[in-house]
C-alpha positions as a Markdown table, in Angstrom:
| # | Residue | x | y | z |
|---|---|---|---|---|
| 1 | Met | 2.8 | -9.9 | 12.0 |
| 2 | Pro | 0.1 | -10.9 | 9.1 |
| 3 | Thr | -1.2 | -14.1 | 9.1 |
| 4 | Ala | -0.3 | -16.0 | 5.8 |
| 5 | Asp | -2.2 | -18.6 | 3.7 |
| 6 | Arg | -3.1 | -19.3 | 0.0 |
| 7 | Pro | -5.9 | -17.2 | -1.7 |
| 8 | Phe | -9.2 | -19.0 | -3.3 |
| 9 | Met | -8.4 | -18.8 | -6.8 |
| 10 | Pro | -10.7 | -20.8 | -8.6 |
| 11 | Gly | -9.8 | -22.0 | -11.9 |
| 12 | Tyr | -5.9 | -21.4 | -11.7 |
| 13 | Gly | -4.6 | -24.5 | -10.9 |
| 14 | Val | -3.1 | -22.6 | -7.4 |
| 15 | Leu | -1.5 | -25.8 | -5.4 |
| 16 | Pro | -1.8 | -26.0 | -1.7 |
| 17 | Ala | 0.3 | -24.1 | 0.7 |
| 18 | Thr | 2.5 | -26.8 | 0.8 |
| 19 | Glu | 3.4 | -27.0 | -2.6 |
| 20 | Gly | 5.2 | -25.2 | -5.0 |
| 21 | Ser | 7.3 | -22.8 | -4.1 |
| 22 | Gly | 5.1 | -22.6 | -1.1 |
| 23 | Leu | 4.0 | -19.2 | 0.6 |
| 24 | Ile | 5.8 | -16.3 | 0.2 |
| 25 | Ala | 7.6 | -14.6 | 3.4 |
| 26 | Trp | 6.5 | -11.2 | 4.6 |
| 27 | Ala | 9.8 | -9.9 | 4.4 |
| 28 | Glu | 10.0 | -10.7 | 0.7 |
| 29 | Ala | 6.7 | -8.8 | 0.4 |
| 30 | Glu | 8.1 | -5.6 | 2.7 |
| 31 | Arg | 11.2 | -6.0 | 0.6 |
| 32 | Arg | 9.1 | -5.4 | -2.8 |
| 33 | Leu | 6.8 | -2.8 | -1.4 |
| 34 | Thr | 10.5 | -1.1 | -0.2 |
| 35 | Val | 11.8 | -1.3 | -3.8 |
| 36 | Ser | 9.2 | -0.4 | -5.8 |
| 37 | His | 9.7 | 3.0 | -7.7 |
| 38 | Asp | 6.1 | 3.7 | -8.2 |
| 39 | Tyr | 2.4 | 2.3 | -7.2 |
| 40 | Trp | -1.4 | 2.3 | -8.4 |
| 41 | Cys | -3.6 | 3.7 | -6.2 |
| 42 | Ala | -6.7 | 2.6 | -6.5 |
| 43 | Thr | -10.0 | 4.5 | -4.7 |
| 44 | Val | -13.6 | 4.6 | -4.8 |
| 45 | Arg | -15.5 | 7.6 | -6.6 |
| 46 | Pro | -18.7 | 8.9 | -4.9 |
| 47 | Asp | -20.6 | 7.2 | -7.6 |
| 48 | Gly | -18.9 | 3.5 | -6.7 |
| 49 | Ala | -16.8 | 3.6 | -10.0 |
| 50 | Pro | -13.1 | 2.9 | -9.5 |
| 51 | His | -10.5 | 5.7 | -9.9 |
| 52 | Val | -6.8 | 4.7 | -10.4 |
| 53 | Met | -3.7 | 6.9 | -10.4 |
| 54 | Pro | 0.0 | 6.4 | -10.2 |
| 55 | Val | 1.6 | 7.7 | -7.0 |
| 56 | Trp | 5.0 | 8.0 | -5.6 |
| 57 | Gly | 5.5 | 6.4 | -2.0 |
| 58 | Val | 7.4 | 4.6 | 0.5 |
| 59 | Trp | 7.3 | 1.2 | 2.8 |
| 60 | Leu | 7.6 | 3.3 | 6.2 |
| 61 | Ala | 6.8 | 1.5 | 9.7 |
| 62 | Gly | 4.8 | -1.0 | 8.5 |
| 63 | Arg | 2.7 | 1.5 | 6.5 |
| 64 | Leu | 2.2 | 2.4 | 2.9 |
| 65 | Trp | 2.7 | 6.2 | 2.8 |
| 66 | Phe | 2.3 | 8.5 | -0.3 |
| 67 | Ser | 1.0 | 12.2 | -0.8 |
| 68 | Ser | -1.4 | 14.0 | -2.7 |
| 69 | Ser | -3.2 | 17.2 | -3.4 |
| 70 | Leu | -6.2 | 17.9 | -1.2 |
| 71 | Gln | -8.1 | 18.9 | -4.5 |
| 72 | Ser | -7.2 | 15.6 | -6.3 |
| 73 | Arg | -9.9 | 13.0 | -7.1 |
| 74 | Lys | -7.6 | 10.4 | -5.0 |
| 75 | Ala | -7.9 | 12.9 | -2.0 |
| 76 | Arg | -11.3 | 13.5 | -2.4 |
| 77 | Asn | -12.6 | 9.7 | -2.4 |
| 78 | Leu | -10.5 | 8.7 | 0.2 |
| 79 | Ala | -11.9 | 12.0 | 2.4 |
| 80 | Ala | -15.3 | 10.0 | 1.7 |
| 81 | Asp | -14.2 | 6.4 | 1.8 |
| 82 | Pro | -10.3 | 5.8 | 3.3 |
| 83 | Arg | -10.3 | 2.3 | 1.8 |
| 84 | Cys | -8.2 | 1.8 | -1.0 |
| 85 | Thr | -5.8 | -0.5 | -2.9 |
| 86 | Leu | -2.0 | -0.2 | -3.8 |
| 87 | Thr | 0.1 | -2.2 | -6.1 |
| 88 | Thr | 3.7 | -2.3 | -6.4 |
| 89 | Asp | 5.0 | -1.4 | -10.2 |
| 90 | Asp | 6.0 | -5.1 | -11.1 |
| 91 | Ala | 3.4 | -6.5 | -12.7 |
| 92 | Ala | 5.3 | -10.0 | -13.1 |
| 93 | Asp | 6.1 | -10.2 | -9.0 |
| 94 | Pro | 3.5 | -7.8 | -7.5 |
| 95 | Val | 2.5 | -7.4 | -4.0 |
| 96 | Val | -1.2 | -5.8 | -3.9 |
| 97 | Val | -2.2 | -4.3 | -0.2 |
| 98 | Asp | -5.9 | -3.5 | 0.7 |
| 99 | Gly | -5.9 | -1.4 | 3.1 |
| 100 | Ile | -7.3 | 1.8 | 5.3 |
| 101 | Ala | -5.6 | 5.4 | 4.4 |
| 102 | Glu | -5.2 | 7.3 | 7.3 |
| 103 | Arg | -4.6 | 11.1 | 6.4 |
| 104 | Met | -1.7 | 12.2 | 8.6 |
| 105 | Thr | -1.6 | 15.8 | 10.0 |
| 106 | Glu | 0.7 | 16.1 | 12.9 |
| 107 | Pro | 4.7 | 16.7 | 11.9 |
| 108 | Ala | 6.0 | 14.2 | 13.9 |
| 109 | Ala | 4.3 | 11.6 | 11.9 |
| 110 | Ile | 4.8 | 13.3 | 8.4 |
| 111 | Val | 8.7 | 14.4 | 8.6 |
| 112 | Pro | 9.8 | 10.7 | 9.0 |
| 113 | Phe | 7.4 | 10.2 | 5.5 |
| 114 | Leu | 9.3 | 13.4 | 4.0 |
| 115 | Asp | 12.6 | 12.5 | 4.9 |
| 116 | Ala | 12.1 | 8.7 | 3.2 |
| 117 | Ala | 10.5 | 10.2 | 0.1 |
| 118 | Asn | 13.7 | 12.2 | -0.6 |
| 119 | Ala | 15.8 | 9.8 | 0.2 |
| 120 | Lys | 14.1 | 7.3 | -1.8 |
| 121 | Tyr | 13.2 | 9.8 | -4.7 |
| 122 | Glu | 16.2 | 12.3 | -4.3 |
| 123 | Ala | 13.3 | 15.1 | -4.4 |
| 124 | Gly | 14.0 | 17.7 | -2.3 |
| 125 | Leu | 10.9 | 18.0 | -1.3 |
| 126 | Thr | 10.0 | 20.4 | 1.6 |
| 127 | Ala | 7.8 | 20.9 | 4.9 |
| 128 | Asp | 5.8 | 23.5 | 3.2 |
| 129 | Phe | 5.0 | 20.6 | 0.3 |
| 130 | Leu | 3.3 | 18.4 | 3.0 |
| 131 | Asp | 1.5 | 21.3 | 4.6 |
| 132 | Pro | -1.6 | 19.9 | 5.5 |
| 133 | Ala | -3.8 | 22.5 | 4.7 |
| 134 | Val | -2.4 | 22.0 | 0.9 |
| 135 | Asn | -1.4 | 18.4 | 0.4 |
| 136 | Gly | -2.8 | 15.3 | 2.5 |
| 137 | Ser | -0.1 | 12.3 | 3.4 |
| 138 | Tyr | -1.9 | 9.4 | 4.0 |
| 139 | Ala | -0.1 | 6.1 | 5.6 |
| 140 | Val | -1.8 | 2.8 | 4.5 |
| 141 | Arg | -2.5 | 0.5 | 6.9 |
| 142 | Pro | -2.7 | -3.2 | 5.8 |
| 143 | Val | -5.8 | -4.9 | 6.0 |
| 144 | Arg | -4.9 | -7.8 | 3.3 |
| 145 | Ala | -2.1 | -8.1 | 0.6 |
| 146 | Phe | -1.6 | -10.7 | -2.1 |
| 147 | Ala | 1.7 | -11.2 | -3.9 |
| 148 | Leu | 3.0 | -14.2 | -6.6 |
| 149 | Asn | 5.9 | -15.5 | -8.4 |
| 150 | His | 5.8 | -15.1 | -11.9 |
| 151 | Asp | 8.1 | -18.1 | -12.0 |
| 152 | Asp | 5.9 | -20.6 | -9.9 |
| 153 | Phe | 2.5 | -18.8 | -10.9 |
| 154 | Pro | 0.5 | -22.0 | -9.3 |
| 155 | Gly | 3.0 | -22.5 | -6.5 |
| 156 | Ser | 4.0 | -19.0 | -5.0 |
| 157 | Pro | 0.2 | -17.2 | -4.3 |
| 158 | Thr | 0.4 | -15.6 | -1.1 |
| 159 | Arg | -2.6 | -13.7 | 0.7 |
| 160 | Trp | -1.7 | -11.9 | 4.2 |
| 161 | Thr | -4.2 | -11.1 | 7.0 |
| 162 | Phe | -3.5 | -8.3 | 9.2 |
| 163 | Pro | -4.8 | -8.3 | 12.8 |
| 164 | Ala | -7.1 | -5.2 | 13.5 |
| 165 | Gln | -5.9 | -2.2 | 14.9 |
| 166 | Gly | -7.7 | 0.7 | 16.7 |
| 167 | Gly | -6.2 | 4.2 | 17.2 |
| 168 | Asn | -6.8 | 7.9 | 16.1 |
| 169 | Arg | -5.9 | 8.9 | 12.7 |
| 170 | Asp | -2.7 | 9.8 | 13.3 |
| 171 | Gly | -1.8 | 5.9 | 14.3 |
| 172 | Ala | -1.8 | 6.3 | 17.8 |
């Protein structure tokens, strides 16, 4: 489980964690990550400039998953620097995830993502679509996350910090 605290937001009138509605439960952040239809994915270009694109995705097993053509700008950016930020599509009650994108290539890892994406989007995607030679399937491991509630801006901002994890690129 991540550790929750109040983010440092000077000049915004943010209340201490024990005031207002308090810290948002991680279960609520996961709910928002699950129900979001679209996500904004920010990566870093080789020259350091930001690159942002919308993606479909699924929250699955503690990771935010999405796919992209290996020829796309975001896939090429992630190949050079796997750090990225993804946000839910609700700007009023957002969840923002800073993480490390791991490109998954093993069918045992990709099939649950494919099944979840098909169930969520009624997409009919096949294993051919997620062929690792053509498309990258990415599981973003959170490092930090942030959320707030629009109806209690000063009393709800919450930052989560996740424990460092080792393992190979397929999450083992």
